N, C-alpha and C positions, 0 to 999 in steps of 0.2 A: 460486553459482559465477559468476565474472566474469573478464573479459579486459581487458587494456590493453596496447597496444604500448609499446615503449621510448621512442619519440619521438613520432611522430604516427601517424595511421592508415596501415597498410601501403600500399605503392604499388599503385594500381589500374592494371594493365597494359592498354594499349590494344590491343596485338596479342600473339599467342602467339609469332609468328616474323617476323623480318625477313630477307630474302634479298638479299645483295649479289652481283650477277652482271653479265656483259656478254652481253646476250641474243643478239646476231647470230652468236656463234661457239661457243655451247655445243652439244656433240655430241648430234645427234638430238633437239633440243629438250628436253634433260635438265631444264632449269629449269621448263619448262611442265608436264612430267610430275610434277615434285616439288610444284609448287603444287597440281596436281590431287589428288595423294595427301594433301596437308595438308588440303584442303577436305573430302575424303571422310571423313577421321578426325575431323572436327568442329573442327579448329584454325582460328584466325583469323590468317592471315599478312598481312603488308603487301605489296600488289602495287604495284610501282613504276609510276608514270604518267610516260610520256616528257615530258609537259608540265612536269614538275618538273625535268627535266634541261636547263635553259637557263641561260646565263651561265657565268661562270668558276668559281663556287663552288656547292657543294651548298646547296639551299634550306633554310630554317628548317623547312619541313614534313618534309623527309627527316631532318634532325637529330632532330626530335621523334619521328619514327617509329622511329628507331634507339633512342632513349632509352626509348621506350614499349613496346619488344618484349622479351619474356622470354628468347627464344633468338635469337641472331644467326648465320645461316648464310652463309658466304662460299664461293661457287662459283668457284674459280680455273680459268680457261680459258686457251687459248693466247694470246689478245690482251687479257686482263684488265688487265695492267700498262700497256697502251698508253692506257688511258682515265684521264685525270686525275680524272674524276668518280668512277670506281670507287676510285681511290687515296684521294681525300678521304673517301669512305665508310669505307674501311678504317682510316684514322687515327681516325675517330670510334669505330669498333668497338674498336680497340685501347685507346682511352681507357676504354671500358666494361669491358675486362678488368681494368684497374687498379682500377676501382671495385668489382669482385667482386660486382656485383649481378646480372649476366646471364651466360648460358652462350654461349660462342662455339664453333661447330662448322665446321671447314674441310672442303671437298670439292674434290678435285683431278680435273679433267675434261680429258683430253688434254694433261696436263702433270704432271710428277713433283713431289713435295714438295720434293726437293732443288733442282730448277730454280727453284722459287719462293723457297726460303730463301736460296739463294746468288745469286739474280738472274742466272742464266745463260741461254743460249739466247735465246728470244724475249723473256724478261724483261730480260736484259742489254741487248739491242738497244733495247728500249723505254726503258730508263733512260739510255742514251747520248743519245737524242734529248731526253729530259726535261732532262738537264743542260745541253744546248746551248740549249734553249728557255728554261729558267728559270735561266740562269747568274747573274742578279741576285739569285736567292733559292735558292741551293743548300741552305740550311738546311731549306727545305720539302721538297726532293727527298730529303734525308737522312732526314727524318721519314717519308717514304713507304717508303724502304728498311727502316727499323726496324720499321714496322708490318707490312710483308710478312713479315719474318723472325719477328716476334713471333707472328703469327697462324698462319703455316705451321708453326710449331714445336708447335702444339697437336695433340692426338689427333683424327684425322678419318678420311676415306675417300679412297682412290685408286680411282676408278671407271673408269680408263682400261682399255679392252679387257676389261671385265667386264659381265655381264648387267645391263642398266639397271634392270629391275624389281626385281631382288634387291637391288641397291645402294640404290635409293630406299626399299625396305622396311626396310633397316638404318637409314637416316637417320630414317625415321618412328618406328621402334622406340625409337631414342635420344631423340627429341623427346618421345615419350610418357613414357618413364621419367624424363626430366629434369623435366618439368612435374609429374608425380605426386610426385616426391621433394621438389621445392621446397615444396609446400604440404601434404605430410603430415608434414614436419619443422617443428616449431614452434621459433622462436628462443628462446634461453634467457631473454630478458627479456620474453617474453609468457607470463603466468601464468594458470593455471586455465582454459585454453581447450579442452583435450582432451575433457572430459566434455560441455560444451555442444555441441561439434561433433558428437559421436556422437549426442546426443539429437536435434539438428536433422536429421541425415541419416536417423535413424529416422522422424521426423515427415514427411520429404519422400517416404518410401517410394520410394527411387531404383530399386529393382529391379522396380518396376511401370511398364510402358510403355503401359498401356491407358487411362489417364485423365490429365487435367490437374489438378494440385493447386496450391493457393495457401496459402502459409505466412506467418503474421504474426509479427514479432518486436517485442516492446514492452518498456518499462522506463523508469525515470527518466533524465534527462540525466546523462551522465558514467559510465554503466555499461559503455560499450564496445560498444553494439549494432552500430555501423557496423564496428568492428574485427572483431567476430565474423562478421558477414555477409561481409566482405571475404575472410577466410580460408576461409570456407565456399565462397564463389564460386570462388576459385582452386582449391580442393581438388576440386570436382566438375565444373568447367566443361568438362573434356575428355570428359564423358559426353553432351554435347549437340551438336546440329548448329549451333546458333546461340546466342550469348550476348550479354547486355547488362547493364551496371551503370551506373545513373544515381545519382550520389552525393548529390544534393540536389534532388529533384523539386519540392519546394515553392518553392525559389528559382528554379528554371528556369521554372516556370509563372508566377511572380510577375513576373519580369524580362523574360520573352520571351512565349511563347504556347503554347497546346496544340499547334498545328501544329509548332512547333520541337521540342517535347518528343517528339512522334510521329516527327519526322524523325530525332532522335537514336536512338530505339529502332530504327528501320529501318536507319539507317546502321550501327549496331553489329551488328545481327543479320544483315543482308544483306552486310555488309562492303563497302559502297559509300559513298565519301566525299562525292561531289558529286551528291546527288539533286536532280533538277530538279522539285521539287514546290512549287506556289505557293499552294495553298489547303487548308483544313482537310478538306473532304469527300474530296479526293484522298488525303491522307495517311491519313485514317481508312479509306478503301477499301483502301489498300495494307496497313495493319495487319491488316485482316480477311481479306485474300486471300493476300498474299505469305507470311505466316507460318503459314498453315493447314496446310502440309505439312512444317513444320520442327519438330523436337523442340528447343524453345527453353528457355533459362534466363534469366529476366529478374529483376533485383534493382532495387527502387525504394526509395531511402533517404530518410528525413526527410519522410514524408507527414504533413501536419498537418490535412488536410480530406479527407473522403471524396469530395467532388466532384472533387478532383484525379485520383483513380483513374478516375472515370467519363469525364473529359476525354480520357484516354489511349486509350479504346476497346479496352482489352485484356480480352477475354472468353475463357471456356473454349473456346468454339467457334471462336475466331480463331487458336488455336495448335494445333500438331500433337500427336498422342498422345505422352504421356510428358513433356510440357512442365511446367515448374515456375516459379511466380512467387513471389518473396519480397518482402514489404512490411515496411518498418521504420518504426515510428511510436512516439512517446511515449504515444499515446492508444489504449488498448485498444478503446474504443468504436468508433473508426473501423474497426478490423480486424473487429470483430464485425458491424458494419453492412454492410460491403462485399459479401458476407462472405468471410472466409477459411475454409479447411478446418480449420486448427489454429492456435493461438496459443501461442508460446513466450515466457514471461516471463523475461527476463534478471535474475538475482539478484545481490546483492552478493557480493563475494569471501568465501570462507571465511577464517577468522581466520589460518590458517597461510599461505594464499596471499597474504593482505594483507601479512603480515610479510615474506614472501619478495620480493614486488614492491617493497616499500619499501626493503629492504636492497639490492636490485639498483640502485635509483635513487640511494639516499643513500650507499651504501658500495661500490657496484660489486662486490658479492659476495652470497652467499646467507644471510649471517648478520650480526648486529650486530658492528661492528668491535671495540668494547671495552666493558667493564662500565659505564663512566661514561655511555654513551649509552643503556643499557637502559631506564631510567625515562623518559628523554626520548622514546625511540622509542615507548614505550607511550602517552605523552601524544599524540604526533602521530597514531598509529593510532586512538586514541579520538576525536580530533577529526575525522579523515577518515571515520570510520564505515564502513570497508571499501568505500568508493567509489573505484574505480580512478582516475578522473580526479583526485581530490583527492590520492591517494597518489602518483601520478605527478608532479603539479605540486609538491607539498611535498617529496617525496624529491629531485627534481632541484634545487630551490632550496637545500636544506640540504646538498647534496653539497659536501664539501671545507671545511665550516665547523666551527669549534670549538664546544665545549660552551656557552660564554657566548653565542655567536651563536644557537645553537639556542634557548636560554632566552628570549632577546630576541625571536626570531621567533615563538615560541609566545605570548608575552604580547601581541605586536602582532596576531596572528591573532584573538584574542578580541575585540579592539576594531575591527580593520579586516580583515574576511575577505578572502581572496585573490581579486582581481578575476577572474583567469582561470577560477576555479571558479564564482564567482557569475554570471558572464556566461552560462555554459553552462546553469546551472540556471534562470536568469531567463527563458529562452525559453519554458518551459512556463507560468510565471506570466503572462507578457504575453499568452498565448493565451486566458486566462480572461476571462469577462465580469465585469462590475462586482460582482455579488453573490458570485460564486465567488472573486474576489480578496479580498473582505471576509472570507469564511469562512477562506481561507488565512491571512490576516493575523491573524485572531482566534486560530486554533489555534496558529500559530507563535509569536505573541507572548504573548497572554493566558494560554493553556493550556500554554505551553512545549513545544509540539509533541506533546502527549498529551491527547486529548480523551476522557474517559470517556463511554460511550454514554449514561449517564443525564444528562449535562450538554449533550447535543445540543440540548435544548430551549432553552438560552440563545441559541443561534444563531437559533432560530425566533423567540424574543422580540425579537431584534435585527432581524428582518424580512429575513433572508438566505435563507430557504427551503432549509434544510439537507437536506430529504428528497430533493431533486434535486441540490443543489450538492455534497454530500459524495460521492455516486456519481460525479459528474464528476471530482472531484479524485482519486478512486481510479482511475478509468479513465486519467487522465493521469499516473498513477504519482506523484502528489504526496502521497497518503495510502495507508496500508495498514491492514487490520483485523487485530487480533491474535486469539489464541485465545479471548479473553473478550468479543469484540465491540467492544472499544474502538478508537479511531482513533489511529494513530501516524504521525509524520512524521520523516523522516530528519533528523538533527541539523543537517546543512548546509542543508537546506531551511528549517529553523527559523531558522538564522542569516540566510538570505536574507530571510525575512519581516521580521526585526528591522531588517535593513539598509534595506529599502524604507521602513519606517515612519520611520526616522531620517534618511533621505537629504537631505531639503530643509533641515532644521535640526538637524544632528547634535549640536550642543552646547546646544540649547534644548529640553529635553523637554516644556515646557509647550506647545510648538507642535506636538507630535506628536498623532496621532489616538488613540493608545493608550499606557497606562503599565502596566508590569509589574515593573519593577525597584525594589526598596525604596529604593535610594540616589537614583534619579531622582525617585521619588515624594516623598521627603524634601526634596529640593532645590526641587521645585515648591511644596511646602507652605511652605517658608521664604520663597520669593520672594513668595508671597501676591499674585499678579497675576491679572487676569482672563484667561481663555483661551477662544477661540471654536472651536478645532479639536479639543479633547480630548473624545472621545466614550465612552471605556471605560477603566476602571481595575480591575485585579485585583491585589491585594497579599495573598499568602497566606503566603509563607515569608520571614520576616525573617532577615537575617544576624545573627549573635550580637551584633555591635557596635551594632545598632539596636534590639535587644529591649528595652532599658531606656530608649529614647528616647521622650520625650513631645513631641508637636507640637500646635500650635494648629489648630483645625478651620476657621478663617476662610476659608482658600483654597478649600475645597469650596463655599462659598457663591457663589464667583465663576465656577464652571464651569457656565455656563448651558446648555450643549448636551450635558451628560453623560447617556448613555443606559444605561450599565451600570456598577454600582459593587459590587465585592466587596472587603471589608476584613476580614482576620482577624489577630488578635494585633497590633493597632495601638493605641497609647496616645495619647489626645487630651486636650486641655484647652481652656479658653476656652468659646466658645459657637458655635452653628450657627444662623445667621440665615436661611439659605435652602438649599434643595435643588433641583436642576434638575427642572422639570416634565416634562422629556423622559425621565426615568428609566422604563425598562421592567422592570429587574431590580435590586433593591436587597437586597444580602446584607451585613449589618454585624454581626459578632459583637462582643459586649461593648459595644454602643452605650452611650456614657457619659452621655447626657443624659436628662432626665425625659420628654421628648416630642419629636415631630418638629416642625420649624419650622412655625409657623402659616401661613406663606405657601405652603407646599408643597401643590400640587394634583396628586394622584397619578392623574390620569385615564388615563395610559398605563401605569401600573404593573401588571405581570402577576404578579410574585412579590415578596413582602415577607418576607425571612428575617432575623430579628433575635434569635437565641438568646442567652441570658445577658445580656440588655440591662438597663439601669437604668430603663427606661421605666415610668412610673406609668400613663400614659394616652397613647395614640397622638396623639390630638387631640381638640379639643372639637367637638361637633356632628357634622354629616354631611359626608363628603367624597365626591367623585365616584370610585367604584371599579369602574367598569363593566368594566374589563379584568382586574381582579384574579382570579387563579385559586388562588393559594396564599398562606397566611399562617402563619408559624411564629414564635411568640413564646415558645417553650419555655424554661423555666428563667429567665424574667424575674421574679425574685423580688420585685420592687417593683410589679408590675402589679396594680392594684386595680380597673380598669374597662376594659371592652371597648368598641370603637367601635360606632356605629350601623351595622348591616349592610344597611340598606334599599337603599343605593346600590351593593351588591356582588352583583348577581344571578348572576354567573358563578363565584363562589368554590366551589372543589371540595375544598380541604383546609384544615383549621384545627387547628393543633397548639398546645395550651396546657399541655402537660405541665410539671409542676413549677412552675406559677405559684402559689406557696404563699399569696399574699395575696388571691387572687381568691375572692370570696365568692358572687357571683351572676353569672349570665349574662344578657345583654340579651335581652329578648323578641324583638328584631328578628332573632335567629338563625333563627327560623322562616321567614324570607323566603328563606333560602338553598336554593332548590329543587334546585340542582345539587351541593350538598355531598355528597361521597362519604365522607370520613373526618373524624371528630371525636375528637381525643385530649385527654382531661381527666385523664390519669393523674397521680396524686400531687398533685392540687390539694387539699391536705389541709384547707383551710378552706372549700371549696365546700359550701354548705348546701342549695342548691336549683337545680333546672334547670327552666326554664319549660315548660309543657305545649305551647308552640308547637313544641317540638322534633319533635313527631309530624307536623309538616308537611314534614319533610325527606324528600321523596319519593324522593331518590336515595341516601340514606345507606346505606352498606354496612359501615362500620367504626365502632364506638363503644367507647372504652376509658375505663372509670370506676374502674379499679383504683387503690387508695390513697386514694380519696375517702372518708375515714373519717367525716366529719361530714355526709355527705349524708343528709338526713332520710328514713329508711325508703325510700330510692330512690323518691320519690313519683312519678317519671315512669313507674313501672311498676305503679302501683296499678290496681285494676280499672277505676276510672272512666276512667283515661287509655287503657287498652287497648281499652275499648269504642269509642274513636274509630277504631280499626283503621287504623293507618298502612300505608304501602305495604309489601309483603312484603320489599323490599330492605333495609328498616331493620333487619331481624333477621338479616342474613347474618353479622354478626360482633358478639358481645357478650362483654365481659370485665368481671368484677365485682370489687369491692374485697374484700379478705380481712382476716382477723384482727380482726373487729369483731362484737360480739353483734348489733347492729342489722343488720349485713350478713347474718348467718346467718338472722335472722327474715325479712329481705327476700327472701332466696333461697327459703326455704321457702314464702313466700307467692307467689312467682313460679312455682313448679313446676306448680301446677294449670293454669297458662295456657300451658304448653309446646305444647299442640296448636295454639295460635294462631300459632305460629312456623314455618310450613311451609317457609320458604326459608332457615332458619338453617343455616349451613355450619360454623361454628366456635363451639364451646361449651366454656367453661372454668369448671368448678365445683370446682376444686381447693381443698382445705382449707376446705370450707364446713361441716364438722361434720355432714354428712348421714348419717342412719342408714337411709335408704331412698331408692331411686330409683324414681319412679312409672312405671307402665306407659305413661303418656302419652308418655314419651320416644321410644317406638317410632313415633310419628306424625311425627317430624322426618325426613321422607324425603330431604331434601337434605343432611343432616348428614354431614360428611366427617371432622371432627376433634372428638373427645370426650375431655376431660381430667377425670378423676374422682379425681386423686391426693389422698391424705391424708384420705379420708373414712372413715366407720365402718359402712357397710352390710355385710351378710352375703353377699348375692348380688345380681346384677343381674337386672332383670325379664326374663322370656322375650321380651317385646316387642322387646328390642334386636336380635333376629334380623331385624326388619323394616328395619333401617338398611342397605339394600343398597349405599349409596355410601360407607359408612364405610371410611376408609383408615387412621385412626390412633385407637387406644384406649389410654389411659394409666391404669393401675391401680396405680401405684407407691404404696407406703406405706399401702395400704388394709389395716390390720392386723386387721380383723374379717372380712375376706373369706374365705369357706369354699368357695363353689361358683361355678363358671363355667358359665353356660347356653350353649346353642348360639349361636355367633357368626353374623353375617349371611353369607348366600351372596352372593358378589360378582357383580354384574350383568354379564352378557356384553355388554350393549349400552352399558356405561359408557363415558364419554368417555375420551380418552387418559390413562393413569395412568403416573406415573413414580416413585412411591415408595409404601411402605406400612410401617406400624409398629404393633407390639403389644408393650406393656411391662407385665409383671407381676413386680414386684420388691418384696422386703421385705413379703411377705404371709404371715406365719408360720403362720396358721391354715388356709391353703389346702390342700385335699385333693388330693394329686398322684396321682390315679387314672389308669387307662388311658383312661377316658373324657375326662379333662382333656387328656391329650396328643393324643387323637384329634381333639378340637375344635381345638386349636392347629394341629396338623399340617394338617388339612383347610383351615383358613383360609389358611395359608401357601401351600399348593398352588394354591388359587384365585387368590390374589394374584399368584403367579408366572406363572400362565397369562395373566392380564390384562396383566402387564408384557410378556410375550413377544409378545402380539398387538398391543399398542399402539405401543411405541417401541423395543423391544429385539429383537435378532436372534439372540442366543445366551445360553446360561446364564452365560457369563462376566460378564454385566452385572447379574446379579440381586442384587448387593450393595445395591441400592436397597431391599431388604426387610430390615427390622430387627425381630428378635424377641428379647425378653429374658424368660425364664421361670425359675422357681426349680428347684433340683435340683443335685446334685453330679456327676451323670453322665448320659449319654444313655441312655434306656431301650432294652433289647435289641430290643423289637419295632420301635422307631423306627429303629434302625440298619439293620434288615433291609428297610426300605422302599426301593423303587427309584423315585425321583422322576422318572427320565428315561424311564420306560416307560409304565405305565398312567396316571400322573398328569401326565405332561409334555405 
């Protein structure tokens, strides 16, 4: 929900009331009593200083006081018209009536309304003298007469011969009603403000006078935080003894000093214009003492550093009970650090409110003017992204223009974003440090404003420290986290980032630091010139017109400072003589060449991702790979030889899936002591794996499925097992299927199952097994067991010992007849978020009451674990999946009450 005013931020009134009077002749000091009553009610009136009443004309200060007051009270007394000063004030007040921004209230004291309107009696005598005195400027005198008649004709009070206190009470009552009405009534062109105001008032706890509360308002630039705070300020200010609104505290402290900022707070809250304070300790002392007994409302807008708040010396103890401080900042971290009691995050407009605001600005009505503008309106709103600032600026610009002008404006926006919008958004970018700016530019340009959480590592490889940098961007409202943990940026912030990258050389993309657009990339490749500034390229989504384009790769050889390169669906020809030695991340799908350039020294390379490549061999000999953590050469169908891994001590993941010409694996693989995952799936011509693989002390995942020519899986023979690798090696095993040699190998493996105490995932599906050995019960860490498609009659009773088992798959076990007792789930088990039991297409299974009791008992135990670990209600237990045979639910099962004895 968001707010934006029709033109600019609403007027911040300096005073509640301005009183025009002639002090020496008001009855029984009526004006003094009126001022006293206004102060008592918490209003801020302008008190005329006689020092301002010098010279022939009213001072600039008095004019500004009249313009800056919400209500103008004129006290007509017997000799009011004799004062040319008063009459000049009156003309200024009459001008305000015509502006319709302020309320004018006349009070008649010892003079009748008729006497003022008709300028009779004392007023007539006064004007005879004025006409004589100013006979050279009778037009001015005439304007005085008109002002008198105009103001005297308004509804007011005749207090002559009436109780003074009662009449002053009536004036105060009207002032209160007028101020409350002005700011409880929202103008038609301010959209979506009511709900946020109610929420803010709730957070302020205005009905509690016992404590001092601090409220923070935050959000990205252009949301209307200041507008919202201004309406809130005027709406609730009459509930406080003292009020203050500083609209740019950051600028005030930057251009002046902490003392001047404190003086402004004191001046507004104490209603004293010329405070004679000359040093910071004195103003600090006044802040902490003079406001201690006042119920104050203080609003501080545009705070961009927490130290700014400390400089003001505003503390809970320095304000009276019931006081409220409202701090507005783009940076949520500042508010949390200060700290505030509550933070209100201003949101984007709802779609309907965004449409309404745009129509008000572009068509001066609540709906689209005609059908021909509907699609264009939707385009504008999509571009604006429900940001009030953008809707306001664009709507105002498009007002009164025809359809062709709208289309032209939209086309221009995509190339040249609106400066008024970009300038506001850039303030937050300029406040970032260098690493945070780089993260912002990477996400906005290279990732098109949407960074999946799993790609955050790229920013780390780039050296930008995203673990701290991304939270800073979130605090500053430059990023948000979606429901899936991914990072997203508003489309206009994305445009800002691209504008910043382009700004120094908008027509020369080879001079940019980043490339993300396929057309720009294509032009750079065609130019084939050296570039020293280009550091990152990500080309993923080609426009249809470029899909069939083939370009020469030569230009990549001249990008000597390239650190990040991601290319997908790009067609190349020619040759590649060099790659930047600065590369930290290289992802090139369908790499067209047989090897990487011989001159390439990948000592900074952290990830090498080259699926579906034409590579036969990465390089000859040994390369410095000390930084490399991940290598993916999957589906590289020409790969025949792996590199020497002795210089890759930090490699954690090696994916060779689908490398169908790979026959052997280099012995040096045994040096990869940090390797966690090894994927050899569908390496159909792989015949041997070196025994050095048992030296992989960190290996947790090994996939050999589809390796149909692997000779008796010799890495699992007894001689190898006697070497006893680390227990983590056996956490994940997957075996090849549909091979007689494979079946023999698995049978030979089964006796050694007790040697796999840390195995968590075991897939023996379709292994033609007629018996499962008792030894399987010794796999105490096993969580997933897949026995699908085998021929055993029953499971061993030892399966009951698998207390951590959460998934058992017995699908298509067509000889299965009996189900033994299933494991009792451990109450001390770590957090569990799912469980699965699947018994399907087992035609010989005996569906006895005992069978259903076993299944039901396992389900209840799983449900209890789910409830205790991460779920708070039965509504979330769909994480338990059970598939069992049968056409109907047994009667005894239906009678069970899972929410009583078993819940």
